[in-house]
N, C-alpha and C positions, 0 to 999 in steps of 0.2 A: 400873280400870286396873292392869295388872300392874306390879310394882316396877321391872322392867327398862324398860318403856315410860315409866314416871314419871321415872326417872333420865335417860333419853335426852332427853325433852322438857325436863327441868330443865337439862340440859347445853346444849341448843339455846338455851333462854331466856337462860342466863348468857352464852353466847358472843355472842348477839345484842346483849345489853346492853353487853357489853365493846366490841363493834365500834362501837356508837353513841357510847360515851364517847370512844374513840380518834378516831373521825371528827370529833367536835366539837373535838378538841384538835390534830389533825395533818392539815394539808393534804397533806403528803408521802405519808402513808398512803393518803389518798383518791385522790391522783393515781396512785399505784401500782395501786390497786384498779381504777380506771376504765380504765387502760391494759392491764393484764395479766389481770384476773379478770372484770370485767363483760362483756367481749366474748364470753366463753365461753357466757353464758346466751343471748345472741341467736343465736350460731352453732350452738347445739345445740337447746335448748328452743324458741327462736324459730323455727327451721326446722320443727320439728314442728307447732307451732300454725299456722304459715304454710301448711301443707298443705291446710287447709280454707278455704273462701271466706267463711264467716261469722265473726263476732267471738267468739272463745272467751272473752275477757275480759268481754264483755257478759253471756254466760251465767253466768259465775262470779259476777258481781255480783248477778244475779237470784237465783241459788241462795243467795248470802250473805244477801240480804234475807229470803228465805223462811226460812232457818235461824234468823236472829235473831228473826223474828216468831214462829216456832214455839217458840223457847226462852222467850220472854216469855209466850206463851199457855200453854205447858206449866207454867211456874212458877206462874202465877195459878191455873190449874185444879187443880194438885196441892195448893196451899195450901188452897183451898176444899174440895176433895174429902177431904183428910186430916183437916181440921177437922170435917167433917160425919160422915165414915164411918171414923173412926180405929180402931174396934173390929172392922171387917170384915177377913177374911183377905186380901182383894185389896190392902189397903193396903201390905202388905209388898212385893207385886209392883210397885206404883206407885212406891214408894220406891226399889226396886232399879233400875227403868227410869230414873228421874230421876237416880240416882247415876251410872249409866254414860253417860247422855246428856250430862250437864253436865261430866263428866270428859273425854268425847270433844270436847265443844265447847271446853273449855279448851285441849286439844291443838291444835285447828284454829286458835284465836286465837294460839297461840304460833307456829305455822307462818306465819300471816298477818303477824305482827310481823317474823319473820325475812325473809320475802320482801320486805316493804316496806323493810326496812333495807338489803338487798342491792341491790335494784333501784330504790330511790328515795331514802331518807333519806341514805345515804352520799354520794350524788351532789351533794347541796346544799353539801358542804364541800370540793369539789374546786377547783382553780384555775379561774378563769373563762375563757371564750373570749377575752375582752379581754386577760387576763394571759398567756395562752398564745401568742396569735397577733398581737395588735395592738400591745400594749406602747407606747402613745403616751405621750409625755412631757407632753402637755398635760393640765392639770387643769380648765381652763375654756375655753369657746369664746365668741366675741363674738356679738353680735346679728347682725352682718353674715354671719358664717359659718352661723348658723342660717337666716337668710333665703336665702342661696345654696343651701343643701341643700333647703330647702322648695321654692324655685322650680325647682330641677333635677328633683325628684321630680314636680312638677306638669307640667313640660314633657314629661317622658318619658311620663307617664300620658296626657296629652292626645294625644300623637303615636300611641301604641300603640292608643288607643281606635278609631282609624280603620283599623287594620291587622288587627284580629281578625275572624274570620268571623262573620257575622250572618245571621239569617233575614229574611224579608220584613217582620217586625215590629220589626226592629232589635235583637232579642234575640241575645245571643252564643250561638253553637253550637260544640261541640267534638267533632270526629269521631275523634280519635286515642285511644290508650290512655293515659289520664291517670296511672294508677297506675305504669305502666312508665316513663313520662316523668319522673315524680317521683323514682323510684329512680335513673334515669340522671343526672338533674340533681344529686342528692345525691352520687353516686359521682364525678361530674366535679368537684364542689367538694372532694371528698376528696383529689384530686390536689394541691390547694393546702394543705389543712388535714388532716393525716394522721389525726386522730382520727375524721374523717368517712368514711374509706375503708372498703372491704369490703362485706360482705353486708348487704342490707336485705330484710326481708319485705315482701310486697305490702300497701300500706295498704288497710284494709277499711272499708266503709260500716257505720254503726250502724243496726240494725233499728229501734230506738226513737228515731229522729232527731227525731221530733216533740217528744218529751219533752226531748231534748237542746236543741232550739231554744228551748223554754220557759226553759231555763237560760241562753240566749244563749251557748251553747258551740258552737264550730266543730269541735272534735275532742278526743280523749282519748288519752293514752298509758297503757296498762294494764300496770303492773308485774308483775301476776300471770300474764300470758300473753305478755308481750313483744311487744305488738302496737301498731301505729299505726292509730287509728280516726278516721274523719271523718264529719261530719254530711252525710247524702246529700240532704237537702231544701234546704240552703242554696243561695244563688244560685251559679251556675257559677264565677264568678271568685274565689270564696273558696276553692275546693277545691285548686288547685295549691299555693298558699302554705301552706295548712293541712296538706296531706299532708307537705310538706317540713318544716314546723314539728314535727309529731309524730314524723317519722323522726329528727329531730335529737335528740329525747329518747332514742331507742334507742341513740344513740352516747354517751350519758352527759352531754349538755348539758341539765340539768334545769331551769335557770332559764328563765322564760318570755321575758324580754327577749332572752336569747341565742338561744333557739329562734326568736323572731321575726326576729332578724338573720340567722340561718342560713337560714331559709325564704326570706327576702328575697333573699339572695345566690344561693342555689341557683336561684331563679326567674329573676332578671334575667340570670344568666349562661347560662341555658338557650338552646338554639337554637330553642325553641318560642315563638312570639310570644304566645300566650295565657298561657304561664307567665311571660313577662316582664311582661306587663300585670298579672297577678295579684300579682306581686312588688311592684310599685310601689303598687298599690291597697292591699296589706296594711299598708303603713306610712303611707299618705297621711293618714288621719285623725289619727294620732298626731302627725305632724310639723306638719300644718296647725293643729291645736289648740295645740301648743306655740308656734308662731309667733304666732298670734293673741293668746295670753296674754302673750307677751313684748313685744308692742307695746301692751299695756294695752287690748286690744280696740278699738283705734283703727281704725274702718272706712275712713277716708280713706287711711291708710297701707296697710291691707290691700288695698284696691282698686287701689293703685298698683303692686302686684305681679302676677305672672302669675296669671290667673284660671283656676279649674278649670272645664273645659267641662261643659255640662249633661249630655252623654252620659256623661262620666266619673262624675258624681254619680249618674246613674241606674244605672250598672254597679256602683257602690260601695255596695251594700246587702247586708245579711245575708240577709234573706228578702224576696221580693217581697210585695206586699200580698195577692195571691191566695193565696200559700203560707201567709202568716200567718193568713188567714181559715180555711184548711183545718186548720191546727194548733189554732187556738182552738176550732173546731167539734168536734174529737176530744178536746180536753183534759178530763181527769178532775179535775185540780186547776187552779185559776186560775194563769195565767202569773206574775202578780205574786208570788204565794206561793212558787211553785217557784223563781223567780229570787232572791228574798230568801234562801231557805234555801240555795240553791246558792252565792250570794255569801258567806254566812256560813261555809259549810263550806270553800270555797276559801281565804278570808282566814285562817281559823283554821289550816288545814294549812300555808300558807305562813309564817305568823308562828311556828308551832311549829318550823319548819325554818330559822329564823334570818332571815326576810325580813320586817322590821317593817312595811313598807308594803303587805303583802298583794297584792291584785289590781292595785294601782297599779304593781307591778313590770313589768307588760306594757308600760307606756308608756316605760320606760327604754330602749327600743330606739332612740329618737332620739339619746340620748347615745352609744350604741354605733355608730350610723351616722356620727355626727360623728367618732368615733375611727377608724372604718374608712376614711373618705375622707381624713382627715388623714394616715393611714399610707400610703395607696396612691396618692394623687394629689398632684401638685405645686401646681397652682393651679386656681382656678375662673375660667373666662373665657367670655364670650358664652353663658351659660346651660348650660355643661357643665364637667365636671372633666377635667383633663389628667392621664392616668395616668403615674406615674413611669416613666422610662426610655423614654418614647415621644415 
């Protein structure tokens, strides 16, 4: 590596470290960054990667895995070869190749660190959606308020389950352009919350969705390609809310609970019935589980409230049994192993970015929903919320 390149990479590394240090200390800095700088990446680089229909980020990850595997294999091979044939002339060529390869690899890792800092790490230290737009004065909610919210969501899901299009086997069918509808829904929500306004790239299906399913993941935001990606084999009603969730990350809302809330709001305010249904289904399990725990799992109390229709329960699945069988049939690694490794990776990443409860942060959407309805509605009456000013 030439001295000039070395000093450039050193400068990038030092600036990246400095940005991380400042980000951890200053919310003002991060808010300025997400408002004035972060949108540049999606409006330039994001438009370029958006020109192709396949996931650029997925290819990058595959190349990254190959590169790391090659680096490990090369290192082991070089050590063994040099130990056995250290007096052969070819050894000098092997050493030279390894020198340039690992220096180049170090440069790639510096760039990866910089991109992750700009498109991911810094976002964890911005003001939250709650702080920016909801600003509720309540710190706690009563059991009655949680019950009301739970019953409202169930009532809406039950009603919408009868309104979506279905085939002769009662499976939900969607004939429109789901990706375009997701973008319109997010842009419409951006009229109310300015950070969500503007350009969105088209959400892309992930080619290796079977492997993604083994991780029990519905989608990914790729910081390296500025893309919103979704699992193409998951059940239909997961897709609208997932698309909107991943698009929310592209607007700087990196927290999973916030993306869950934004995906929910984008869907339920859409003029598309399937999107509305997907929105309520996306939060149904979270809020129903919280309600059940809050009543100490008392089945009698639970049954006294609005019951979730069997059709809703059938629609509210990640993968159908048939799809799971196909996934397991093709699996190279056992699903339990993949899921365990994925959970550990996600938890570690979230904890390192200042989220101590790791993956459990997804469930905090219930608290945000309570904040949202407290800010936007006057009272809960006869199974519905009365919007302020109406």
